[in-house]
Legacy VTK file of the C-alpha trace (Angstrom):
# vtk DataFile Version 3.0
C-alpha trace
ASCII
DATASET POLYDATA
POINTS 159 float
0.078 -0.390 0.133
1.909 3.181 -0.586
-0.134 6.741 -0.182
0.111 9.678 -2.048
0.655 13.078 -0.391
-1.341 14.382 -3.061
-4.968 16.145 -2.136
-6.761 14.341 -4.944
-5.590 10.954 -4.207
-5.050 8.853 -1.201
-4.434 5.433 -1.870
-2.780 3.199 -3.954
-3.098 -0.570 -4.300
-1.999 -3.459 -6.156
-2.405 -6.693 -6.819
-0.314 -9.609 -8.398
-3.116 -9.802 -11.332
-1.640 -5.981 -12.220
-4.818 -4.328 -11.178
-4.392 -1.220 -9.053
-7.194 -0.461 -6.696
-7.850 3.347 -6.660
-8.995 5.551 -3.403
-9.112 9.389 -3.625
-10.427 11.176 -0.843
-14.127 10.744 -1.705
-13.213 6.785 -0.930
-14.852 6.365 -4.658
-12.953 3.978 -5.365
-11.901 2.353 -8.775
-9.942 -0.540 -10.223
-7.460 0.105 -13.772
-4.706 -2.287 -14.817
-0.893 -1.715 -13.447
-0.265 -0.296 -16.900
-2.996 2.208 -17.205
-2.177 3.625 -14.317
1.178 4.025 -14.795
0.756 6.014 -17.739
-1.490 8.080 -16.186
0.876 9.231 -13.267
3.794 9.541 -16.179
1.278 11.701 -17.797
0.443 13.743 -14.535
4.515 14.131 -14.328
4.458 15.293 -18.343
2.283 17.507 -17.724
3.789 19.489 -14.763
7.461 19.405 -17.032
4.919 21.013 -20.066
3.658 23.495 -17.809
7.180 24.849 -17.029
8.349 24.699 -20.312
5.130 26.456 -21.469
6.151 29.306 -19.383
9.073 29.693 -20.822
8.494 29.630 -23.988
5.946 32.351 -23.310
8.964 34.197 -21.687
11.039 32.958 -25.048
8.512 34.571 -27.397
7.697 37.948 -25.355
11.654 38.921 -25.330
11.936 38.145 -29.556
8.485 40.177 -29.871
9.554 42.945 -27.332
11.485 45.520 -30.135
10.059 44.388 -32.967
8.306 47.670 -34.917
7.891 45.472 -37.937
5.439 43.103 -35.792
1.380 43.964 -35.648
0.035 41.437 -33.996
1.321 37.732 -32.461
-0.794 34.997 -31.144
0.415 31.764 -29.642
-2.338 28.741 -30.371
-2.553 25.231 -31.845
-2.895 24.021 -34.824
-2.451 20.135 -36.128
-1.142 18.808 -32.918
1.837 21.454 -32.580
1.869 25.147 -30.920
2.010 27.272 -33.567
3.455 30.777 -32.802
0.819 33.425 -35.337
2.687 36.834 -36.472
0.575 38.856 -38.209
3.041 41.505 -40.367
2.750 44.969 -40.391
3.419 45.365 -43.649
2.442 43.244 -47.268
6.238 43.254 -48.337
8.841 39.754 -47.705
11.893 40.508 -45.215
14.267 38.167 -45.550
16.001 39.859 -42.115
12.096 39.036 -41.142
11.880 35.969 -42.013
15.294 34.738 -41.077
14.890 36.243 -37.078
11.588 33.806 -37.781
13.110 30.738 -39.132
16.143 31.805 -36.232
13.219 31.765 -33.954
11.551 28.572 -34.762
15.250 26.618 -35.283
15.866 27.198 -31.235
12.956 26.756 -29.574
12.851 22.900 -31.939
16.535 22.869 -30.551
16.368 24.166 -26.952
16.368 20.840 -24.739
14.983 22.828 -22.040
12.047 23.147 -24.353
11.931 19.448 -25.300
8.451 18.592 -24.893
6.903 21.688 -27.025
6.679 21.648 -30.207
5.301 24.828 -32.307
5.552 26.280 -35.766
6.082 29.433 -36.224
3.302 31.362 -38.442
3.550 34.248 -40.520
0.180 36.222 -41.771
0.882 39.442 -43.831
-1.623 42.496 -42.585
-5.312 41.459 -42.413
-8.961 41.614 -41.908
-9.287 40.427 -37.528
-11.712 36.885 -39.954
-9.193 36.354 -41.592
-6.560 36.080 -38.799
-9.330 34.348 -37.151
-9.064 31.411 -39.350
-5.659 30.634 -38.312
-6.267 30.972 -34.322
-8.080 27.441 -32.619
-10.966 28.940 -30.996
-10.347 28.429 -26.771
-6.486 28.812 -26.869
-5.596 31.744 -27.870
-2.868 33.915 -26.242
-2.546 37.252 -27.886
1.077 38.973 -27.454
0.379 42.735 -26.222
2.821 45.335 -26.102
4.058 48.148 -25.061
0.241 48.378 -23.466
-0.712 50.481 -27.029
-3.020 47.161 -28.293
-5.829 46.129 -26.607
-7.274 42.957 -24.446
-6.791 39.474 -25.403
-8.079 37.935 -28.970
-10.556 35.179 -29.002
-10.940 33.247 -31.982
-14.030 34.376 -33.867
-14.498 37.724 -32.749
LINES 1 160
159 0 1 2 3 4 5 6 7 8 9 10 11 12 13 14 15 16 17 18 19 20 21 22 23 24 25 26 27 28 29 30 31 32 33 34 35 36 37 38 39 40 41 42 43 44 45 46 47 48 49 50 51 52 53 54 55 56 57 58 59 60 61 62 63 64 65 66 67 68 69 70 71 72 73 74 75 76 77 78 79 80 81 82 83 84 85 86 87 88 89 90 91 92 93 94 95 96 97 98 99 100 101 102 103 104 105 106 107 108 109 110 111 112 113 114 115 116 117 118 119 120 121 122 123 124 125 126 127 128 129 130 131 132 133 134 135 136 137 138 139 140 141 142 143 144 145 146 147 148 149 150 151 152 153 154 155 156 157 158
């Protein structure tokens, strides 16, 4: 028998048949196969690490955006099973320096050992209408980066 320190889980018991009996604080017991219990505990551990890495990513992206005058808006959302950093340019013209800087950011995030649980794609958009931008953003998970306080609050997809 093992006692967990979590405020949700009260007790774990397992038997020789590979079944784990979970007893939460409300004492509503349930059984689960041992390999599934291990997967759930590993996912919980990964969730804490992912949260830490997501906070780090938010800081990395904010630092990259800080002094950029060539960006109108920027969002973090998810697309196709990965995070997406959607950057709306201030100008329609192609800019080699901007594209190189964004590619460098994308590459550094992908290869940063401290962000190994994060999968992210960077997407550049020209200046566009709210509905066009919204088509690139996932409803329910959108973080808009606000610059020097001169832009309005968070964007919600579908606005």
